[in-house]
C-alpha positions as CSV (number, residue, x, y, z in Angstrom):
1,M,0.0,0.0,0.0
2,S,1.3,3.5,-0.9
3,Q,2.9,5.4,2.0
4,L,0.8,8.3,0.9
5,Y,-2.3,7.0,2.7
6,Q,-0.4,6.1,5.9
7,N,0.5,9.8,6.1
8,A,-3.1,10.8,6.5
9,H,-3.8,13.1,9.4
10,Y,-6.8,15.2,10.6
11,T,-6.5,18.8,9.6
12,G,-9.9,20.3,10.4
13,S,-13.7,20.2,10.0
14,A,-16.5,22.4,8.5
15,T,-20.2,22.5,9.1
16,Q,-20.8,24.8,6.2
17,L,-19.2,25.5,2.9
18,S,-17.8,28.9,4.0
19,Q,-15.6,27.1,6.5
20,L,-13.9,24.8,3.9
21,P,-10.2,25.1,3.3
22,A,-8.8,26.7,0.1
23,D,-10.2,25.1,-3.0
24,D,-7.0,23.9,-4.5
25,G,-5.0,20.6,-4.8
26,I,-6.9,17.3,-5.1
27,E,-9.6,16.0,-2.8
28,V,-11.5,12.7,-2.8
29,A,-14.7,12.5,-0.7
30,F,-16.1,9.6,1.2
31,A,-19.9,9.4,1.6
32,G,-22.5,6.9,2.7
33,R,-25.3,6.1,5.0
34,S,-24.5,6.5,8.6
35,N,-24.3,2.7,9.1
36,A,-22.5,1.8,5.9
37,G,-19.0,1.5,7.5
38,K,-17.6,4.7,6.0
39,S,-15.3,5.5,8.9
40,S,-14.1,1.9,9.0
41,A,-13.4,2.0,5.3
42,I,-11.3,5.2,5.6
43,N,-9.3,3.6,8.5
44,T,-8.8,0.4,6.5
45,I,-7.5,2.2,3.4
46,T,-5.1,4.4,5.4
47,G,-4.1,1.6,7.8
48,I,-4.7,4.0,10.7
49,R,-7.2,2.4,13.0
50,S,-8.5,5.5,14.8
51,L,-8.1,8.1,12.0
52,A,-11.9,8.5,11.3
53,R,-14.0,8.0,14.4
54,T,-16.2,5.0,14.3
55,S,-19.3,4.8,16.5
56,K,-21.9,2.3,17.5
57,T,-24.4,5.2,17.2
58,P,-24.9,5.9,13.5
59,G,-25.0,9.5,12.4
60,R,-22.2,10.9,14.6
61,T,-20.3,12.4,11.7
62,Q,-22.2,15.7,11.3
63,M,-19.3,17.7,9.8
64,I,-17.1,17.6,6.7
65,N,-13.8,16.3,8.1
66,F,-10.5,16.8,6.2
67,F,-7.5,14.4,6.4
68,N,-4.5,15.6,4.5
69,L,-2.2,13.1,2.8
70,D,0.4,15.7,1.8
71,D,0.5,19.4,0.9
72,H,-2.0,19.1,-1.9
73,R,-4.0,15.9,-1.4
74,A,-6.7,15.2,1.1
75,L,-9.4,12.6,2.0
76,V,-12.7,14.2,2.9
77,D,-15.2,12.5,5.2
78,L,-18.7,13.8,4.5
79,P,-21.5,13.6,7.0
80,G,-23.3,10.3,7.2
81,Y,-26.9,10.5,5.9
82,G,-30.3,8.7,6.0
83,Y,-30.1,7.1,9.4
84,A,-29.1,9.7,12.0
85,K,-31.7,10.6,14.6
86,V,-31.6,14.4,14.1
87,P,-34.2,17.0,13.4
88,E,-35.6,17.0,9.8
89,K,-34.5,20.6,9.4
90,M,-30.9,19.6,10.1
91,K,-31.1,16.7,7.7
92,L,-32.3,19.0,4.9
93,R,-29.4,21.4,5.7
94,W,-26.9,18.6,5.5
95,Q,-28.3,17.5,2.1
96,E,-28.2,21.0,0.7
97,T,-24.5,21.4,1.9
98,L,-23.5,18.0,0.4
99,A,-25.1,18.8,-2.9
100,K,-23.4,22.2,-3.2
101,Y,-20.1,20.7,-2.2
102,L,-20.3,18.0,-4.9
103,E,-21.4,20.5,-7.5
104,T,-19.1,23.4,-6.8
105,R,-15.8,22.1,-5.2
106,Q,-13.2,22.5,-8.0
107,S,-10.5,20.4,-6.2
108,L,-12.9,17.4,-5.8
109,R,-11.7,14.7,-8.1
110,G,-13.8,11.7,-7.2
111,L,-16.4,10.3,-4.8
112,M,-16.1,7.1,-2.9
113,L,-19.7,6.0,-2.0
114,M,-20.1,3.4,0.7
115,M,-23.1,1.1,0.7
116,D,-23.7,-1.9,3.1
117,I,-23.8,-4.8,0.6
118,R,-27.0,-6.1,2.3
119,H,-28.8,-2.7,1.7
120,P,-27.5,-1.1,-1.4
121,L,-28.9,1.8,-3.5
122,K,-31.2,3.3,-0.9
123,A,-33.0,6.5,-1.8
124,F,-30.3,8.9,-0.7
125,D,-27.6,6.7,-2.3
126,L,-29.4,7.4,-5.6
127,Q,-29.6,11.1,-4.7
128,M,-25.8,11.3,-4.1
129,L,-25.2,9.5,-7.4
130,T,-27.5,11.9,-9.2
131,W,-25.8,14.9,-7.8
132,A,-22.4,13.5,-8.6
133,N,-23.4,12.6,-12.2
134,E,-24.9,16.0,-12.8
135,A,-21.6,17.5,-11.6
136,N,-19.6,15.2,-13.9
137,L,-17.9,13.8,-10.8
138,P,-16.6,10.2,-11.0
139,V,-18.1,7.8,-8.4
140,H,-16.6,4.5,-7.2
141,I,-19.0,2.4,-5.0
142,L,-17.6,0.3,-2.2
143,L,-20.1,-2.5,-1.3
144,T,-19.0,-2.7,2.4
145,K,-19.3,-5.5,4.8
146,S,-18.9,-8.0,2.0
147,D,-17.8,-10.6,4.5
148,K,-21.4,-10.8,5.7
149,L,-22.3,-12.7,2.5
150,K,-20.8,-15.7,0.9
151,H,-18.6,-15.0,-2.1
152,G,-21.1,-16.1,-4.7
153,A,-23.9,-14.1,-3.1
154,A,-21.7,-11.0,-2.8
155,K,-20.8,-11.2,-6.5
156,Q,-24.4,-11.6,-7.4
157,T,-25.3,-8.5,-5.4
158,M,-22.6,-6.5,-7.2
159,L,-23.9,-7.5,-10.6
160,K,-27.4,-6.6,-9.5
161,V,-26.2,-3.1,-8.3
162,L,-24.5,-2.6,-11.7
163,S,-27.7,-3.6,-13.5
164,E,-29.8,-1.2,-11.3
165,L,-27.4,1.7,-12.0
166,K,-27.8,1.1,-15.7
167,Q,-31.6,1.1,-15.3
168,H,-31.4,4.5,-13.4
169,Q,-28.9,5.7,-16.1
170,L,-26.4,6.5,-13.4
171,Q,-22.6,6.2,-13.9
172,A,-20.4,4.5,-11.3
173,T,-17.8,1.8,-10.9
174,V,-18.5,-0.8,-8.2
175,Q,-16.4,-3.2,-6.1
176,L,-16.7,-5.5,-3.0
177,F,-15.1,-4.3,0.2
178,S,-14.6,-5.5,3.8
179,S,-12.9,-3.6,6.6
180,L,-12.9,-6.8,8.6
181,N,-10.8,-9.0,6.3
182,K,-9.3,-6.1,4.2
183,N,-10.9,-7.6,1.0
184,G,-11.0,-5.0,-1.7
185,R,-8.5,-2.6,-0.1
186,D,-6.0,-2.8,-2.9
187,E,-8.7,-2.2,-5.5
188,A,-9.9,0.8,-3.6
189,V,-6.4,2.2,-3.2
190,A,-5.8,1.7,-6.9
191,Q,-8.8,3.9,-7.7
192,L,-7.6,6.5,-5.2
193,D,-4.1,6.4,-6.8
194,Q,-5.7,7.3,-10.1
195,W,-7.7,10.2,-8.8
196,F,-4.7,11.5,-6.7
197,E,-2.4,11.1,-9.7
198,V,0.0,9.0,-7.6
199,E,1.8,7.6,-10.6
200,L,2.9,11.1,-11.6
201,V,4.8,11.5,-8.4
202,V,8.6,10.9,-8.7
203,T,10.2,9.9,-5.4
204,T,13.9,10.6,-4.7
205,E,14.3,7.5,-2.5
């Protein structure tokens, strides 16, 4: 795994777009329902167990959290959605903020969208995909907790998700992922490498 992701460190949070850091460099955002294993996926990809806070109470991530990899690359942990027990007015505000972030952030290069493999393509997943597609933002879906299904069933679910995306005329790539057994980590990192243009970096070591 690239040393780049092991360098990830928390650099700040924002509750509204006006609080975001300067819109330069390259960012990749992580999004998903509050119980989809988003924080665990970030921790698995970086190899840093406590980087993104995990909680047994879904919906705790209510801010946009930034984790810098170097001076011009960052992972962005977006607020979990669709499950948190918060006032409806706050949910609507989150949704508006997320939509504007996806549509207007110039440094945003791609969206990693987490979905529990047992409950994929819920209403707000489709909304996130629609926003991203309208903004011409590439999306890579991680079907998390793939260890919960047998391999054949997991593969069938992935094929079904691909078929449903086609029916909805939504663009995204899809893979299986498990934070428990690290299945799919290398594939996810390869996608991140592409967005972060890692192959263009020349090291002096």
